[in-house]
KETORDO-319008 format. One line per 2 residues: for each residue x, y, z of C-alpha. Coordinates in steps of 0.25 Angstrom, whole numbers, plus 5000, padded with zeros to 4 digits. Layout:
// KETORDO-319008
X/Y/Z; ...
//
This chain:
// KETORDO-319008
4880/5064/5102; 4893/5060/5105
4905/5065/5097; 4910/5049/5093
4894/5049/5087; 4895/5043/5072
4888/5059/5070; 4896/5068/5079
4909/5060/5071; 4903/5061/5059
4903/5076/5060; 4917/5079/5067
4921/5074/5054; 4912/5082/5047
4917/5093/5053; 4932/5090/5050
4938/5088/5064; 4943/5073/5068
4938/5063/5075; 4943/5061/5089
4947/5045/5093; 4934/5044/5100
4926/5047/5088; 4935/5040/5077
4935/5028/5085; 4920/5030/5086
4920/5031/5074; 4926/5019/5067
4920/5011/5078; 4908/5012/5071
4915/5013/5057; 4920/5000/5060
4910/4993/5067; 4899/4996/5056
4890/5004/5064; 4892/5017/5055
4881/5020/5046; 4886/5018/5028
4886/5035/5030; 4891/5036/5041
4903/5030/5038; 4905/5037/5025
4905/5049/5034; 4914/5045/5043
4924/5040/5032; 4921/5051/5025
4923/5061/5037; 4937/5057/5041
4941/5057/5025; 4937/5073/5023
4942/5075/5037; 4953/5066/5036
4956/5056/5047; 4966/5058/5058
4975/5047/5061; 4966/5043/5076
4955/5041/5065; 4960/5034/5058
4968/5025/5066; 4952/5026/5075
4948/5020/5061; 4959/5009/5064
4955/5006/5076; 4941/5004/5076
4945/4995/5062; 4955/4986/5067
4943/4982/5080; 4936/4976/5067
4948/4969/5062; 4951/4955/5064
4964/4956/5072; 4977/4949/5071
4981/4947/5084; 4993/4938/5087
5004/4943/5078; 5015/4945/5087
5027/4954/5086; 5030/4963/5074
5020/4963/5062; 5021/4973/5050
5014/4978/5041; 5015/4984/5027
5004/4990/5020; 4998/5003/5015
4987/5011/5014; 4988/5007/4998
4978/5018/4988; 4995/5023/4982
4990/5019/4968; 5004/5016/4965
5002/5002/4958; 5013/4997/4968
5020/4982/4971; 5014/4978/4985
5028/4980/4993; 5020/4979/5004
5017/4965/5004; 5032/4965/4999
5038/4971/5011; 5027/4962/5021
5034/4949/5014; 5046/4953/5015
5046/4958/5030; 5039/4942/5033
5050/4938/5027; 5060/4944/5034
5051/4937/5048; 5045/4949/5051
5029/4947/5052; 5020/4954/5042
5004/4957/5044; 5002/4962/5031
4986/4970/5030; 4981/4972/5016
4969/4971/5007; 4971/4969/4990
4974/4980/4980; 4963/4993/4980
4970/5002/4973; 4985/4993/4969
4988/4982/4959; 4989/4973/4972
4987/4974/4984; 4993/4969/4995
4984/4958/4998; 4982/4953/4981
4996/4954/4984; 5000/4943/4997
4989/4935/4990; 4994/4934/4976
5009/4929/4984; 5000/4917/4991
4999/4924/5003; 4985/4923/5012
4976/4936/5015; 4975/4932/5029
4960/4936/5033; 4958/4932/5048
4970/4933/5058; 4973/4919/5059
4976/4918/5048; 4986/4930/5050
4993/4925/5062; 4994/4911/5052
5002/4918/5041; 5010/4926/5046
5016/4915/5057; 5019/4909/5042
5024/4919/5033; 5023/4932/5044
5015/4938/5034; 5000/4940/5036
4993/4946/5025; 4979/4950/5033
4969/4954/5023; 4963/4966/5026
4947/4964/5021; 4947/4951/5032
4954/4958/5045; 4944/4969/5043
4929/4966/5043; 4924/4980/5049
4927/4987/5037; 4917/4983/5028
4909/4990/5038; 4915/5001/5029
4921/4997/5016; 4906/4998/5009
4905/5015/5016; 4922/5015/5008
4918/5010/4996; 4906/5017/4994
4913/5033/4998; 4922/5028/4989
4935/5038/4994; 4947/5035/5002
4945/5035/5017; 4951/5033/5030
4950/5019/5028; 4958/5018/5017
4970/5020/5026; 4966/5009/5035
4971/5000/5030; 4984/4999/5035
4981/5004/5050; 4973/4990/5051
4982/4979/5052; 4974/4967/5060
4987/4963/5064; 4993/4974/5067
5006/4973/5067; 5017/4979/5074
5025/4988/5061; 5018/4993/5048
5024/4998/5036; 5011/5007/5032
5012/5013/5018; 5003/5026/5015
4999/5030/5000; 4993/5044/5003
5003/5055/5008; 4990/5063/5016
4989/5049/5025; 5003/5044/5029
5003/5052/5042; 4990/5049/5046
4992/5033/5043; 5004/5034/5051
4997/5042/5063; 4986/5031/5063
4996/5019/5064; 5002/5026/5076
4988/5025/5082; 4988/5012/5080
5001/5007/5089; 5009/5000/5080
5024/4999/5084; 5030/5004/5070
5027/5008/5056; 5030/5014/5045
5018/5024/5036; 5026/5026/5021
5021/5035/5011; 5028/5036/4998
5027/5052/4995; 5031/5050/4981
5023/5040/4976; 5013/5038/4986
5017/5022/4989; 5012/5020/5001
5026/5013/5003; 5037/5016/5004
5046/5018/4990; 5059/5018/4983
5055/5030/4976; 5059/5041/4989
5059/5044/5001; 5046/5042/5008
5039/5046/5020; 5038/5036/5029
5030/5039/5044; 5037/5029/5056
5027/5023/5067; 5033/5018/5082
5027/5021/5095; 5016/5027/5090
5024/5038/5084; 5023/5042/5070
5037/5048/5064; 5042/5052/5050
5052/5044/5042; 5055/5047/5027
5063/5035/5019; 5072/5036/5008
5072/5025/5001; 5085/5029/4993
5094/5032/5007; 5091/5017/5011
5094/5014/4999; 5085/5009/4986
5086/5014/4974; 5073/5027/4970
5064/5018/4963; 5051/5024/4954
5035/5020/4958; 5035/5014/4945
5044/5005/4948; 5034/4997/4959
5021/4998/4951; 5013/4984/4947
5003/4984/4936; 4993/4975/4944
4993/4962/4955; 5001/4952/4946
5012/4961/4944; 5012/4967/4959
5012/4955/4962; 5022/4949/4953
5031/4960/4958; 5029/4958/4975
5033/4943/4971; 5044/4947/4964
5049/4955/4975; 5047/4946/4986
5059/4938/4978; 5067/4946/4980
5067/4948/4963; 5055/4962/4961
5059/4973/4954; 5071/4984/4958
5060/4993/4963; 5050/4985/4972
5060/4978/4979; 5066/4990/4984
5051/4997/4987; 5047/4983/4996
5063/4985/5002; 5062/5001/5005
5045/4996/5011; 5054/4983/5019
5063/4990/5023; 5052/5000/5031
5047/4989/5038; 5060/4983/5043
5065/4996/5048; 5051/4994/5055
5050/4980/5061; 5065/4978/5063
5069/4992/5070; 5078/4996/5057
5084/5005/5052; 5078/5008/5037
5091/5006/5033; 5095/4993/5037
5080/4989/5034; 5080/4993/5021
5092/4984/5019; 5086/4972/5026
5073/4975/5018; 5082/4974/5003
5087/4962/5008; 5074/4956/5009
5067/4959/4996; 5082/4955/4989
5080/4943/4995; 5066/4941/4994
5054/4937/5002; 5059/4926/5010
5052/4910/5012; 5042/4908/5020
5033/4921/5019; 5023/4916/5005
5026/4902/5006; 5024/4902/5022
//
């Protein structure tokens, strides 16, 4: 019996020890190929949760999932995703979707990977669909949309068929597992840049270290320390980790130092999908509530900082101008 057998892998986890790369690759390779029984899959996921997953284990899970994904392979040049792990229970407006569309209007290629609402009132897929944009389900459609409007929404369930092997076990377990963190790392277009929000403070460094292992060119992992939002917020200083060249460094971002007024979490809340879509439309038109406009501009600044090698101060100026002017024609009406 080898150390990479299912029995030895589960024994390693039962003893509270980390999987080495060979074991992690073997475990997730078997899981994503559908070769584990339900009990083995459940034991693997719960063993990792009880022990606490490492960045290497998370990166191995991502790599195994991408081997079975429908990849969008012909995106040339820089591209970016703006997404978060969700689960922050903030009921806030769809800030990351607004940022993605503003970036597209500024000429950047945006490949937004996401799903419908799970814990929020309106998920990114729900918001994009309400704006009249397609949820792409295959690489060819995604490429065409990206060429047409600099924006393509990659509807996650359509690009990851291997997740069908895992979904029944996750539903039966009924608790959060490693798979609740994987979504933002699984973009099938493999963007060169990423603005990734994390709601769980304990997972911020894990996500940054795992993202660094995927070979991303430049990214920011952000977490609002005061409220737990999985985005940059104008509520106070935000903890951010910059990933560049495989290295992770800390970057604390103070919105007030960038010219943004202090706001409160309740200024961002929406009650239901209709209110969320109305708020998103207003922000995109440059006529939204000031607090929401500020939050969109702050996150847009972070994305421009990544893509255009601007200082955060200059990026904030450019972002405020873009948000105040409203979304340029050609994105929603291409």
